[in-house]
C-alpha positions as CSV (number, residue, x, y, z in Angstrom):
1,M,228.8,-3.0,62.0
2,S,227.1,0.2,63.3
3,A,227.5,1.4,66.8
4,Q,224.9,0.3,69.3
5,A,223.2,2.6,71.8
6,Y,223.4,1.9,75.5
7,R,221.6,3.7,78.3
8,L,224.0,4.8,81.1
9,P,222.8,5.1,84.7
10,N,221.7,8.6,85.7
11,F,223.8,8.7,88.9
12,L,223.2,12.4,89.7
13,V,219.5,12.0,90.2
14,L,220.3,9.6,93.1
15,L,222.5,12.1,94.9
16,P,221.9,15.2,96.9
17,K,223.3,18.6,95.8
18,K,226.9,19.3,96.8
19,P,227.0,20.8,100.3
20,G,230.1,22.8,99.3
21,G,228.5,24.5,96.3
22,E,228.5,23.8,92.6
23,I,232.1,24.8,91.7
24,S,235.1,26.6,93.1
25,P,234.9,30.4,92.3
26,H,238.7,30.1,91.6
27,F,238.2,27.7,88.7
28,K,239.1,30.1,85.9
29,D,242.2,31.4,87.5
30,A,243.4,27.9,88.4
31,D,242.6,26.7,84.9
32,N,244.4,29.5,83.1
33,G,247.5,29.3,85.4
34,Y,247.7,25.5,85.1
35,H,247.4,25.4,81.3
36,S,250.0,28.1,81.0
37,W,252.3,25.9,83.1
38,V,251.6,22.8,81.1
39,H,252.3,24.7,77.9
40,D,255.7,26.0,79.2
41,K,256.9,22.9,81.1
42,I,255.6,19.7,79.6
43,G,256.3,18.2,76.3
44,W,253.5,18.3,73.7
45,L,252.9,14.5,73.8
46,F,252.0,14.5,77.5
47,A,250.4,17.9,77.3
48,I,247.7,16.6,74.9
49,E,246.8,13.9,77.5
50,V,246.8,16.5,80.3
51,Y,244.5,18.9,78.3
52,N,242.1,16.2,77.5
53,A,241.9,15.1,81.1
54,E,240.6,18.6,82.1
55,M,242.0,18.2,85.6
56,P,241.3,21.9,86.6
57,L,237.6,21.2,86.1
58,L,237.7,18.0,88.2
59,A,239.5,19.9,91.0
60,A,237.1,22.8,91.0
61,L,234.0,20.5,90.9
62,A,235.3,18.0,93.6
63,F,236.9,20.7,95.8
64,P,234.4,23.6,95.7
65,L,235.7,25.1,98.9
66,A,239.4,25.1,97.9
67,S,241.3,28.4,97.6
68,C,243.1,29.3,94.4
69,R,246.5,28.3,96.0
70,E,245.0,25.0,97.2
71,L,243.5,24.3,93.8
72,R,246.9,24.7,92.3
73,G,248.5,22.3,94.8
74,I,245.7,19.8,94.1
75,L,246.4,20.1,90.4
76,D,250.1,19.5,90.9
77,Y,249.2,16.3,92.8
78,M,246.7,15.3,90.1
79,T,249.4,15.8,87.5
80,S,251.8,13.7,89.5
81,S,249.4,10.8,90.0
82,F,248.3,11.0,86.4
83,M,251.9,10.7,85.3
84,L,252.3,7.6,87.6
85,E,249.3,6.0,85.9
86,E,250.7,6.8,82.5
87,L,254.1,5.4,83.3
88,T,252.7,2.1,84.7
89,D,249.6,1.6,82.6
90,R,251.2,-0.4,79.8
91,C,254.5,-1.7,81.2
92,S,255.6,-4.9,82.8
93,S,255.1,-5.5,86.5
94,A,258.9,-5.2,87.1
95,K,259.0,-1.8,85.5
96,A,255.8,-0.8,87.4
97,V,257.5,-1.6,90.7
98,A,260.6,0.5,89.9
99,R,258.6,3.4,88.6
100,S,256.1,3.4,91.5
101,Q,258.9,3.2,94.0
102,L,260.7,6.2,92.5
103,W,257.4,8.1,92.4
104,I,256.5,7.7,96.0
105,K,260.1,8.3,97.1
106,T,260.1,11.6,95.2
107,L,256.8,12.6,96.8
108,A,257.9,11.7,100.3
109,Q,261.5,12.9,100.1
110,C,261.6,15.8,97.6
111,D,263.9,17.8,99.8
112,K,266.7,15.2,99.5
113,E,269.0,15.7,96.6
114,E,269.0,12.6,94.5
115,S,269.7,12.4,90.8
116,S,267.1,11.1,88.4
117,R,267.4,11.3,84.6
118,H,263.7,11.4,84.1
119,P,262.5,15.0,83.3
120,F,259.2,14.6,84.9
121,I,260.7,13.2,88.2
122,R,263.0,16.3,88.2
123,T,260.0,18.6,87.7
124,M,258.0,16.8,90.4
125,R,260.9,17.1,92.9
126,R,261.7,20.8,92.0
127,E,258.2,22.2,91.5
128,L,255.2,20.0,92.0
129,V,255.9,18.5,95.5
130,P,257.1,21.8,97.0
131,N,253.8,23.4,95.7
132,M,251.8,20.6,97.3
133,K,253.6,20.9,100.6
134,A,252.9,24.7,100.6
135,A,249.2,24.1,100.0
136,V,248.6,21.1,102.3
137,D,248.2,21.7,106.0
138,P,251.2,20.1,107.9
139,F,248.7,18.1,110.0
140,H,247.5,16.3,106.9
141,W,250.9,15.8,105.1
142,P,251.8,12.5,106.8
143,Q,248.3,11.1,106.1
144,F,248.7,12.3,102.5
145,I,252.0,10.4,102.1
146,D,250.6,7.2,103.7
147,S,247.6,7.1,101.4
148,N,249.8,7.6,98.3
149,A,252.1,4.8,99.4
150,I,249.0,2.5,99.1
151,F,248.0,4.0,95.8
152,A,251.5,3.4,94.4
153,Q,251.4,-0.2,95.5
154,N,248.1,-0.8,93.7
155,T,249.4,0.5,90.4
156,V,251.8,-2.4,90.6
157,Q,248.9,-4.7,91.3
158,E,247.2,-3.5,88.2
159,A,250.3,-4.4,86.2
160,L,250.3,-7.9,87.7
161,D,246.6,-8.2,86.7
162,R,247.4,-7.4,83.1
163,E,250.1,-10.0,82.9
164,A,247.8,-12.6,84.5
165,H,244.8,-11.8,82.3
166,P,245.3,-14.7,79.8
167,N,244.8,-17.1,82.8
168,K,241.1,-17.1,83.4
169,N,241.6,-18.3,87.0
170,A,243.5,-15.2,87.8
171,V,240.7,-12.8,86.9
172,R,239.0,-11.3,89.9
173,N,235.3,-11.6,90.8
174,I,233.3,-8.4,91.4
175,Q,233.9,-8.3,95.2
176,S,237.7,-8.7,95.1
177,Y,237.9,-6.2,92.2
178,M,235.9,-3.7,94.2
179,V,238.3,-4.0,97.2
180,M,241.3,-3.5,94.9
181,R,239.7,-0.7,92.9
182,R,239.1,1.4,96.0
183,E,242.8,2.0,96.2
184,S,243.9,1.9,92.6
185,I,241.5,4.7,91.5
186,G,243.7,7.1,93.5
187,T,241.0,9.0,95.2
188,R,241.8,8.2,98.9
189,P,244.7,10.7,98.8
190,C,242.3,13.3,97.4
191,F,240.1,12.8,100.5
192,V,243.1,13.9,102.6
193,L,243.5,17.0,100.4
194,M,239.8,17.7,100.9
195,R,240.2,17.5,104.7
196,S,243.1,19.9,104.4
197,T,241.1,22.4,102.4
198,R,238.3,22.3,104.9
199,R,240.6,22.5,108.0
200,L,239.2,19.2,109.2
201,Y,241.7,17.9,111.8
202,I,240.7,14.3,112.2
203,P,243.4,12.1,113.8
204,D,244.4,8.7,112.6
205,D,242.7,6.8,115.4
206,V,239.4,8.5,114.6
207,L,239.8,7.9,110.9
208,A,240.4,4.2,111.8
209,N,237.0,3.9,113.4
210,P,235.1,1.1,111.5
211,I,232.1,3.3,110.8
212,I,234.2,6.1,109.3
213,R,236.4,3.7,107.4
214,E,233.4,2.0,105.8
215,M,231.8,5.4,105.0
216,E,235.0,6.2,103.1
217,N,235.0,2.8,101.4
218,V,231.5,3.0,100.1
219,T,232.3,6.6,98.9
220,L,235.2,5.1,97.0
221,D,232.9,2.5,95.6
222,M,230.6,5.2,94.2
223,V,233.5,7.1,92.7
224,F,235.0,4.1,90.9
225,I,231.7,2.6,89.8
226,A,230.8,5.9,88.1
227,N,234.3,6.2,86.7
228,D,234.3,2.7,85.3
229,V,231.0,3.3,83.6
230,Y,232.0,6.6,82.0
231,S,235.5,5.5,81.0
232,F,234.5,2.1,79.6
233,K,234.2,3.4,76.0
234,K,237.7,4.8,76.1
235,E,239.2,1.8,77.8
236,Y,237.4,-0.6,75.5
237,G,239.0,1.1,72.6
238,D,242.4,1.2,74.2
239,N,242.8,-2.4,75.5
240,G,239.5,-4.0,75.9
241,A,238.9,-2.4,79.3
242,L,240.8,-5.1,81.1
243,N,240.7,-3.3,84.5
244,N,237.1,-2.2,84.5
245,L,234.1,-3.3,86.5
246,L,232.0,-3.9,83.4
247,T,234.6,-6.4,82.1
248,V,235.0,-8.1,85.5
249,M,231.3,-8.8,85.4
250,Q,231.8,-11.0,82.4
251,K,234.2,-13.2,84.4
252,D,232.2,-13.4,87.6
253,P,230.0,-16.5,87.6
254,M,227.1,-14.5,89.1
255,T,227.0,-11.9,86.3
256,A,228.7,-13.7,83.3
257,H,225.4,-14.1,81.5
258,L,224.7,-10.4,81.4
259,N,225.0,-8.4,78.2
260,L,226.5,-4.9,78.2
261,Q,223.3,-3.1,78.9
262,E,222.4,-5.5,81.7
263,R,225.9,-4.9,83.1
264,L,225.4,-1.2,83.1
265,D,222.1,-1.7,84.9
266,H,223.8,-3.9,87.4
267,G,226.4,-1.2,87.9
268,E,223.6,1.2,88.8
269,K,222.4,-1.3,91.4
270,L,225.9,-1.5,92.9
271,F,226.1,2.3,93.0
272,T,222.7,2.6,94.7
273,A,223.6,0.0,97.3
274,A,226.8,1.8,98.1
275,L,224.9,5.1,98.4
276,D,222.4,3.5,100.8
277,R,225.2,2.2,102.9
278,F,226.8,5.6,103.0
279,H,223.6,7.1,104.4
280,A,223.4,4.3,106.9
281,Y,226.9,4.7,108.1
282,R,226.5,8.5,108.3
283,K,223.6,7.9,110.7
284,Q,225.7,5.5,112.8
285,L,228.6,7.8,113.3
286,P,229.8,7.7,116.9
287,S,230.4,10.7,119.1
288,F,234.1,11.6,119.8
289,S,234.0,15.2,121.1
290,R,232.2,18.3,120.2
291,D,234.9,19.6,117.9
292,L,235.7,16.2,116.4
293,D,232.0,15.5,115.7
294,Q,231.7,18.7,113.8
295,H,234.8,17.8,111.7
296,V,233.6,14.3,111.0
297,A,230.1,15.6,110.0
298,A,231.8,18.1,107.6
299,Y,234.0,15.3,106.3
300,A,230.9,13.4,105.3
301,E,229.7,16.4,103.4
302,G,233.0,16.7,101.6
303,L,232.7,13.0,100.5
304,I,229.4,13.8,98.9
305,D,231.0,16.8,97.1
306,W,233.6,14.4,95.8
307,V,231.2,11.8,94.5
308,V,229.0,14.4,92.7
309,G,231.9,16.4,91.4
310,N,233.5,13.3,89.9
311,I,230.3,12.4,88.1
312,E,229.8,15.9,86.8
313,W,233.4,15.9,85.4
314,S,233.2,12.4,84.0
315,A,230.1,13.3,81.9
316,V,231.8,16.2,80.1
317,N,235.6,15.6,80.0
318,H,237.2,15.1,76.6
319,R,239.4,12.3,77.6
320,Y,236.6,9.8,78.0
321,K,234.5,11.0,75.1
322,T,231.6,9.0,76.4
323,F,229.0,10.8,74.5
324,L,229.0,11.8,70.8
325,N,227.1,15.0,71.4
326,D,225.1,17.0,73.9
327,A,221.8,15.4,72.9
328,D,223.2,11.9,73.8
329,R,224.7,13.3,77.1
330,K,221.3,14.7,78.2
331,K,219.7,11.3,77.5
332,N,222.7,9.4,79.0
333,I,223.1,7.4,75.7
334,M,226.5,5.9,75.0
335,K,227.1,4.7,71.4
336,L,229.7,1.9,71.1
337,Q,230.7,-0.6,68.5
338,L,231.6,-3.9,70.1
339,D,234.2,-6.3,68.8
340,S,234.7,-7.0,65.1
341,R,237.8,-8.0,63.2
342,G,238.3,-4.4,62.1
343,R,237.7,-3.1,65.6
344,K,240.3,-5.5,67.0
345,L,242.8,-4.4,64.5
346,Q,242.0,-0.7,65.2
347,R,242.5,-1.4,69.0
348,L,245.8,-3.1,68.3
349,L,247.1,-0.1,66.4
350,L,245.9,2.2,69.2
351,V,247.7,0.1,71.8
352,V,250.9,0.1,69.8
353,F,250.7,3.9,69.3
354,A,250.0,4.5,73.0
355,A,252.9,2.3,73.9
356,L,255.2,4.4,71.7
357,I,254.0,7.6,73.3
358,V,254.6,6.2,76.8
359,S,258.0,4.9,75.7
360,A,258.8,8.4,74.5
361,L,257.8,9.8,77.9
362,A,259.6,7.2,80.0
363,Y,262.6,6.1,77.9
364,L,265.0,7.3,80.6
365,L,263.1,5.7,83.5
366,L,264.6,2.3,84.1
C-alpha cells in the first residue's frame, strides 16, 4: 500500500511574528558547545536521540532573548526532561513512579549527597542541575521546581494511560486529554525559564490570577496541538500514537467519524480557537502595578515567542521526520502509510527495538 498525502495546518500564518526576534544570536555557540558535551558525556545510544531532537535549535527559537549561558542552562534542563520522558515512555506505571520521583528529587535536591547507580542521574546531579541553578534567577527557581513536580506526576499519568488503553472506557475524550496534555508536554517549566531570561519578576499570587492562568493554558494548548500534529507520523510508527490528540479524536464520540485529514483540519480549528482565546485574555489582563503590568505584558510576548518557536522547530527537526523533503515541507504535505499487516509488524519490531534501547539506558534504575 502506498503512502497517502495529508495536508497539515499552516499554523504559522495564523500567528504574529515573534516579538523577541527570529532566533537567539548565541545559537551557534550553544549548539557547538552542547554537541561537544553530548559527544564526550553521553553514550552513543542516547546521543543519537539527542542529536535528532535538535534541542539547541528549539532553545534558540523559543528563547530568542536568552544569553549564551542561559541557553546552556536551558539545554541542560531540556536534556534532563527528555531523559525523564525516555525513561518513562515505555515502562510500567510502577517503574514510571519510581523513576519520576528520583528525577524530581535530583532536580530539587542536587546539593544533597545521595547515591544513585544510574549514570544519567549522577550526571544530572553533578553537572546539569548545578548549571541550571547558575543560569536561573533565584527568584524563579522555586517556581521552576514546582512546575517540574507537576510535569513529573503527569509522566506517570501517561504510563497509566498506556496500561488502560485496551479498556475503551478508559480512553479520554478531547477535553480531558487537553487538560492532561497541558502538563505532560513539559512546557510549563519552560515558561518559568523564559520569565527568568527576560527578568520578569511575577509573584505566585499574580500568576494565579484566573486571566493569566488561562492565558498560559491556551498557550499550552497551542503548543501541544502543533506538537501532536507534527509528531503524529513518528508516534504512529512507534506505538500507534496512543497519547496523541489525533488518536484521541477517534475515541471521542463527537469526532470518532472523522478520517485522518478531517482530524487534522479539526486540530487546526482547535488551535485557532485557542489563539482567539489568547488574544481575548490578553485584552482582559487586569492592572496590578506599573512595574508588574510591564512584566505581565512582556510575559505575554514571551508566550507568543514560545508558540511560534516550537512550530518552527517542529517543522524542521529530524526526530519527527514529518516531511519527506523540502517541497513537501513548503506545501505542508505529510505522507503516511496507515495500518496494514506489514505495517503493524514493522511497528512491533520498532517497539521491541526501542524497548531494548531504553532498557540499555535504564537497566540500573529500579
